[in-house]
C-alpha positions in Angstrom: 48.5 -23.7 15.9 45.4 -25.9 16.5 45.1 -29.2 14.6 42.9 -29.0 11.5 43.4 -25.2 11.1 45.5 -23.8 8.3 47.8 -20.9 8.9 47.1 -17.6 7.3 49.3 -17.0 4.3 49.6 -13.3 3.7 50.9 -13.8 0.2 48.0 -16.0 -1.0 45.3 -14.2 -3.1 42.3 -15.4 -1.1 39.8 -13.1 -2.9 41.2 -13.3 -6.4 42.1 -9.6 -6.4 45.1 -10.1 -8.7 42.7 -11.1 -11.5 40.5 -8.1 -10.8 43.4 -5.7 -11.0 44.7 -7.4 -14.2 41.3 -7.0 -15.8 41.1 -3.4 -14.8 44.5 -2.7 -16.3 43.5 -4.3 -19.6 40.4 -2.1 -19.6 38.1 -5.2 -19.4 35.4 -5.9 -16.9 36.4 -7.4 -13.6 36.0 -11.2 -13.4 32.9 -12.1 -11.6 31.1 -8.9 -12.4 29.0 -9.7 -15.5 27.3 -6.7 -17.0 29.0 -4.2 -14.8 29.5 -0.9 -16.6 33.2 -0.2 -17.0 32.9 3.5 -17.4 29.2 4.0 -17.4 27.0 5.5 -20.0 28.9 8.1 -22.1 25.7 9.7 -23.3 24.5 10.5 -19.8 28.0 11.4 -18.7 28.4 13.9 -21.5 25.0 15.3 -20.8 26.0 16.2 -17.3 24.1 13.6 -15.4 25.2 12.7 -11.8 27.7 9.9 -11.4 25.0 7.8 -9.8 23.0 8.0 -13.0 25.7 7.4 -15.7 27.6 4.8 -13.8 24.5 2.6 -13.4 24.2 1.5 -17.0 26.0 1.3 -20.3 25.2 3.2 -23.5 25.1 0.0 -25.7 25.4 -3.8 -25.3 28.0 -5.9 -27.1 25.6 -6.2 -30.1 25.3 -2.4 -30.5 21.8 -2.2 -29.1 21.0 1.0 -27.0 20.7 0.2 -23.3 20.6 3.8 -22.0 17.0 4.4 -20.7 17.3 8.2 -21.5 18.5 7.6 -25.1 16.0 4.7 -25.6 13.1 7.1 -25.0 14.4 9.6 -27.6 13.0 9.6 -31.1 15.3 10.9 -33.9 13.6 13.8 -35.6 15.0 12.9 -39.0 14.4 9.1 -39.3 12.2 8.2 -36.3 14.6 5.7 -34.8 14.0 4.9 -31.1 14.5 2.3 -28.5 17.4 -0.1 -29.2 18.3 1.8 -32.4 17.9 5.3 -30.9 20.5 8.0 -31.7 20.7 11.7 -31.7 20.6 13.8 -34.8 24.4 14.1 -34.9 24.7 10.3 -35.3 21.7 9.8 -37.6 22.7 8.2 -40.9 20.6 10.9 -42.7 22.6 13.8 -41.2 24.8 15.6 -43.6 28.5 15.7 -42.9 29.6 18.7 -40.9 26.4 19.0 -38.9 27.0 20.9 -35.6 24.5 20.8 -32.8 23.1 24.2 -31.7 24.2 23.0 -28.2 27.8 22.5 -29.1 30.4 24.5 -27.3 32.1 27.4 -29.1 35.6 26.7 -30.1 35.1 23.0 -30.2 36.0 21.6 -33.6 34.4 18.6 -35.3 35.1 15.1 -34.1 38.0 13.4 -35.6 35.8 10.7 -37.1 33.9 13.5 -39.0 36.9 14.1 -41.2 
């Protein structure tokens, strides 16, 4: 080996991948990837958007503000909430318990949190 050059150590984690894998196993964001959506936007995903669309943003930030551009443009027909406080009728605080969307699939029961 030439003087001044270090030998390659195949067991050394040169790129820090062990930390990335550990974070992914914990369900956290990978280190060094601030703001990267972990699973993407569930609102867009459940509405059938392409992976390129829903994986590019999150539904909400850590403070609970809506980040999804599709949902942010929506205005709740019951209370008028929009932008960072936007929600669909199903999640409106004025919606009565047991509300089922006209778009819900037959045979699909209420969400567990609705009980």
